[in-house]
ZAFI-495221 format. One record per residue (C-alpha): residue number from 1; x, y, z. Coordinates in Angstrom, 3 decimals. Example, Ala and Ser with C-alpha at 12.3 -4.5 7.8 and 13.67 -1.06 7.14 Angstrom:
REM ZAFI-495221
atom n = 1; c1 = 12.300; c2 = -4.500; c3 = 7.800
atom n = 2; c1 = 13.670; c2 = -1.060; c3 = 7.140
END
This chain:
REM ZAFI-495221
atom n = 1; c1 = 23.644; c2 = -4.978; c3 = 59.751
atom n = 2; c1 = 27.659; c2 = -3.882; c3 = 60.753
atom n = 3; c1 = 29.519; c2 = -4.940; c3 = 63.520
atom n = 4; c1 = 31.889; c2 = -1.440; c3 = 63.635
atom n = 5; c1 = 31.334; c2 = 0.101; c3 = 66.510
atom n = 6; c1 = 32.511; c2 = 3.980; c3 = 66.370
atom n = 7; c1 = 33.493; c2 = 4.258; c3 = 70.002
atom n = 8; c1 = 36.385; c2 = 2.103; c3 = 69.729
atom n = 9; c1 = 38.297; c2 = 4.341; c3 = 67.308
atom n = 10; c1 = 40.108; c2 = 6.371; c3 = 69.860
atom n = 11; c1 = 42.671; c2 = 7.409; c3 = 70.568
atom n = 12; c1 = 44.410; c2 = 7.345; c3 = 67.066
atom n = 13; c1 = 48.153; c2 = 8.266; c3 = 66.967
atom n = 14; c1 = 50.097; c2 = 9.762; c3 = 64.051
atom n = 15; c1 = 53.685; c2 = 10.998; c3 = 64.254
atom n = 16; c1 = 53.157; c2 = 14.119; c3 = 65.604
atom n = 17; c1 = 49.701; c2 = 14.093; c3 = 66.836
atom n = 18; c1 = 47.103; c2 = 13.056; c3 = 69.422
atom n = 19; c1 = 43.361; c2 = 12.288; c3 = 68.658
atom n = 20; c1 = 40.768; c2 = 11.615; c3 = 70.814
atom n = 21; c1 = 36.861; c2 = 12.208; c3 = 71.426
atom n = 22; c1 = 35.972; c2 = 15.949; c3 = 72.838
atom n = 23; c1 = 35.277; c2 = 14.378; c3 = 76.408
atom n = 24; c1 = 38.753; c2 = 13.476; c3 = 76.998
atom n = 25; c1 = 40.218; c2 = 17.138; c3 = 76.261
atom n = 26; c1 = 40.176; c2 = 19.654; c3 = 78.984
atom n = 27; c1 = 36.889; c2 = 21.936; c3 = 78.620
atom n = 28; c1 = 38.827; c2 = 25.356; c3 = 78.430
atom n = 29; c1 = 40.845; c2 = 24.229; c3 = 75.775
atom n = 30; c1 = 37.845; c2 = 22.881; c3 = 73.597
atom n = 31; c1 = 36.075; c2 = 25.937; c3 = 74.601
atom n = 32; c1 = 38.947; c2 = 28.248; c3 = 73.241
atom n = 33; c1 = 39.168; c2 = 25.824; c3 = 70.204
atom n = 34; c1 = 35.396; c2 = 25.940; c3 = 69.438
atom n = 35; c1 = 35.320; c2 = 29.810; c3 = 70.154
atom n = 36; c1 = 32.617; c2 = 28.878; c3 = 72.218
atom n = 37; c1 = 31.308; c2 = 29.162; c3 = 76.307
atom n = 38; c1 = 31.341; c2 = 26.747; c3 = 78.874
atom n = 39; c1 = 27.899; c2 = 25.881; c3 = 79.119
atom n = 40; c1 = 27.770; c2 = 25.658; c3 = 75.557
atom n = 41; c1 = 30.906; c2 = 23.605; c3 = 74.995
atom n = 42; c1 = 29.979; c2 = 21.483; c3 = 77.991
atom n = 43; c1 = 26.202; c2 = 20.841; c3 = 76.131
atom n = 44; c1 = 28.564; c2 = 20.308; c3 = 72.425
atom n = 45; c1 = 30.997; c2 = 17.695; c3 = 74.084
atom n = 46; c1 = 27.976; c2 = 15.835; c3 = 75.797
atom n = 47; c1 = 26.065; c2 = 15.603; c3 = 72.239
atom n = 48; c1 = 29.084; c2 = 14.419; c3 = 70.789
atom n = 49; c1 = 29.338; c2 = 11.637; c3 = 73.318
atom n = 50; c1 = 26.019; c2 = 10.468; c3 = 73.065
atom n = 51; c1 = 25.904; c2 = 10.533; c3 = 68.910
atom n = 52; c1 = 29.249; c2 = 8.214; c3 = 69.258
atom n = 53; c1 = 27.605; c2 = 6.004; c3 = 71.414
atom n = 54; c1 = 24.255; c2 = 5.815; c3 = 69.074
atom n = 55; c1 = 27.275; c2 = 4.950; c3 = 66.416
atom n = 56; c1 = 25.617; c2 = 7.675; c3 = 64.192
atom n = 57; c1 = 28.745; c2 = 9.366; c3 = 64.147
atom n = 58; c1 = 32.469; c2 = 10.287; c3 = 65.205
atom n = 59; c1 = 34.149; c2 = 13.149; c3 = 66.382
atom n = 60; c1 = 38.007; c2 = 13.801; c3 = 67.679
atom n = 61; c1 = 40.048; c2 = 16.916; c3 = 68.764
atom n = 62; c1 = 43.359; c2 = 16.629; c3 = 67.421
atom n = 63; c1 = 46.488; c2 = 18.281; c3 = 69.747
atom n = 64; c1 = 50.090; c2 = 18.049; c3 = 68.737
atom n = 65; c1 = 51.955; c2 = 15.459; c3 = 70.903
atom n = 66; c1 = 53.269; c2 = 17.225; c3 = 74.381
atom n = 67; c1 = 50.801; c2 = 20.448; c3 = 73.625
atom n = 68; c1 = 47.920; c2 = 21.663; c3 = 75.053
atom n = 69; c1 = 46.446; c2 = 23.579; c3 = 71.984
atom n = 70; c1 = 43.891; c2 = 21.493; c3 = 69.951
atom n = 71; c1 = 44.937; c2 = 22.169; c3 = 66.368
atom n = 72; c1 = 41.891; c2 = 20.207; c3 = 64.680
atom n = 73; c1 = 38.699; c2 = 19.010; c3 = 64.741
atom n = 74; c1 = 36.973; c2 = 16.221; c3 = 62.754
atom n = 75; c1 = 33.026; c2 = 15.456; c3 = 62.235
atom n = 76; c1 = 31.964; c2 = 12.467; c3 = 60.926
atom n = 77; c1 = 28.265; c2 = 12.561; c3 = 61.144
atom n = 78; c1 = 25.259; c2 = 11.027; c3 = 59.658
atom n = 79; c1 = 27.218; c2 = 7.907; c3 = 59.489
atom n = 80; c1 = 24.945; c2 = 5.008; c3 = 57.702
atom n = 81; c1 = 27.566; c2 = 2.003; c3 = 58.086
atom n = 82; c1 = 25.060; c2 = -0.126; c3 = 56.048
atom n = 83; c1 = 24.897; c2 = 2.115; c3 = 53.213
atom n = 84; c1 = 28.409; c2 = 2.783; c3 = 53.452
atom n = 85; c1 = 27.975; c2 = 7.037; c3 = 53.923
atom n = 86; c1 = 28.529; c2 = 10.219; c3 = 55.693
atom n = 87; c1 = 28.940; c2 = 13.089; c3 = 56.063
atom n = 88; c1 = 32.716; c2 = 14.893; c3 = 56.752
atom n = 89; c1 = 33.764; c2 = 18.376; c3 = 58.296
atom n = 90; c1 = 37.347; c2 = 18.948; c3 = 59.344
atom n = 91; c1 = 38.430; c2 = 22.396; c3 = 60.899
atom n = 92; c1 = 42.208; c2 = 23.025; c3 = 61.182
atom n = 93; c1 = 43.814; c2 = 25.772; c3 = 63.314
atom n = 94; c1 = 47.240; c2 = 26.643; c3 = 62.554
atom n = 95; c1 = 48.563; c2 = 23.707; c3 = 60.906
atom n = 96; c1 = 51.319; c2 = 23.521; c3 = 57.967
atom n = 97; c1 = 50.202; c2 = 21.394; c3 = 54.798
atom n = 98; c1 = 52.638; c2 = 19.040; c3 = 55.961
atom n = 99; c1 = 50.956; c2 = 18.386; c3 = 59.037
atom n = 100; c1 = 47.209; c2 = 18.711; c3 = 57.325
atom n = 101; c1 = 48.861; c2 = 15.841; c3 = 55.401
atom n = 102; c1 = 49.602; c2 = 13.582; c3 = 58.247
atom n = 103; c1 = 46.008; c2 = 14.168; c3 = 59.255
atom n = 104; c1 = 44.650; c2 = 13.745; c3 = 56.215
atom n = 105; c1 = 46.599; c2 = 10.258; c3 = 55.597
atom n = 106; c1 = 45.107; c2 = 8.868; c3 = 58.772
atom n = 107; c1 = 41.772; c2 = 10.299; c3 = 58.336
atom n = 108; c1 = 41.734; c2 = 8.588; c3 = 54.199
atom n = 109; c1 = 42.696; c2 = 5.434; c3 = 56.022
atom n = 110; c1 = 39.954; c2 = 5.295; c3 = 58.774
atom n = 111; c1 = 37.062; c2 = 6.405; c3 = 56.487
atom n = 112; c1 = 38.178; c2 = 4.067; c3 = 53.544
atom n = 113; c1 = 39.550; c2 = 1.051; c3 = 55.083
atom n = 114; c1 = 38.508; c2 = 0.832; c3 = 58.584
atom n = 115; c1 = 34.727; c2 = 1.798; c3 = 58.058
atom n = 116; c1 = 34.948; c2 = 1.613; c3 = 53.961
atom n = 117; c1 = 32.722; c2 = 4.750; c3 = 53.217
atom n = 118; c1 = 31.895; c2 = 4.939; c3 = 49.839
atom n = 119; c1 = 29.737; c2 = 8.187; c3 = 49.737
atom n = 120; c1 = 31.219; c2 = 11.147; c3 = 51.340
atom n = 121; c1 = 29.213; c2 = 14.320; c3 = 52.099
atom n = 122; c1 = 31.455; c2 = 17.180; c3 = 52.204
atom n = 123; c1 = 31.190; c2 = 21.036; c3 = 52.882
atom n = 124; c1 = 34.633; c2 = 23.287; c3 = 51.904
atom n = 125; c1 = 36.926; c2 = 20.821; c3 = 52.852
atom n = 126; c1 = 40.352; c2 = 21.889; c3 = 52.878
atom n = 127; c1 = 42.153; c2 = 21.331; c3 = 50.030
atom n = 128; c1 = 44.940; c2 = 18.977; c3 = 50.940
atom n = 129; c1 = 42.019; c2 = 16.296; c3 = 52.421
atom n = 130; c1 = 40.589; c2 = 16.392; c3 = 49.549
atom n = 131; c1 = 42.918; c2 = 16.081; c3 = 46.955
atom n = 132; c1 = 44.433; c2 = 13.005; c3 = 49.380
atom n = 133; c1 = 41.003; c2 = 11.582; c3 = 49.371
atom n = 134; c1 = 41.010; c2 = 12.235; c3 = 45.046
atom n = 135; c1 = 44.304; c2 = 10.754; c3 = 44.874
atom n = 136; c1 = 42.974; c2 = 7.819; c3 = 46.543
atom n = 137; c1 = 39.758; c2 = 6.465; c3 = 44.195
atom n = 138; c1 = 37.716; c2 = 8.919; c3 = 45.366
atom n = 139; c1 = 35.794; c2 = 10.911; c3 = 42.858
atom n = 140; c1 = 34.369; c2 = 14.710; c3 = 43.912
atom n = 141; c1 = 30.561; c2 = 15.124; c3 = 42.447
atom n = 142; c1 = 28.306; c2 = 17.945; c3 = 42.944
atom n = 143; c1 = 31.423; c2 = 19.267; c3 = 44.490
atom n = 144; c1 = 30.030; c2 = 18.305; c3 = 47.667
atom n = 145; c1 = 30.237; c2 = 14.345; c3 = 47.465
atom n = 146; c1 = 33.152; c2 = 12.379; c3 = 47.934
atom n = 147; c1 = 32.191; c2 = 8.746; c3 = 45.670
atom n = 148; c1 = 34.064; c2 = 5.742; c3 = 45.313
atom n = 149; c1 = 33.086; c2 = 2.836; c3 = 43.238
END
């Protein structure tokens, strides 16, 4: 049994970005980023909090430091820390390749070094993130799985 508690992985700071759980963001900003009305946004935030508390997944919204706008969402779901696997989705909004690279580097450290995932299910992962993972010990199999031996 793993002792990793996903709820302890916040906030993250990188050179230009601030990462935190959805509950720590302004409802209007989250609603705007997700393109949803307030009620479903509230439900989404509530569900992410429950998932994190159950240790089944982790969600971060990412904003540029000193800006209100959310520029990315990272969701890691179906986390199984015993089997070292999870599903990853990353949504970017108006970010340069350099900015995506900065986020990708921090994500790689988390998934590979901090929680030691061996198998990551991906769906339409941004090219920059996928390349960063494949350049750092993960191989793509079946086009929707990153595996590390």
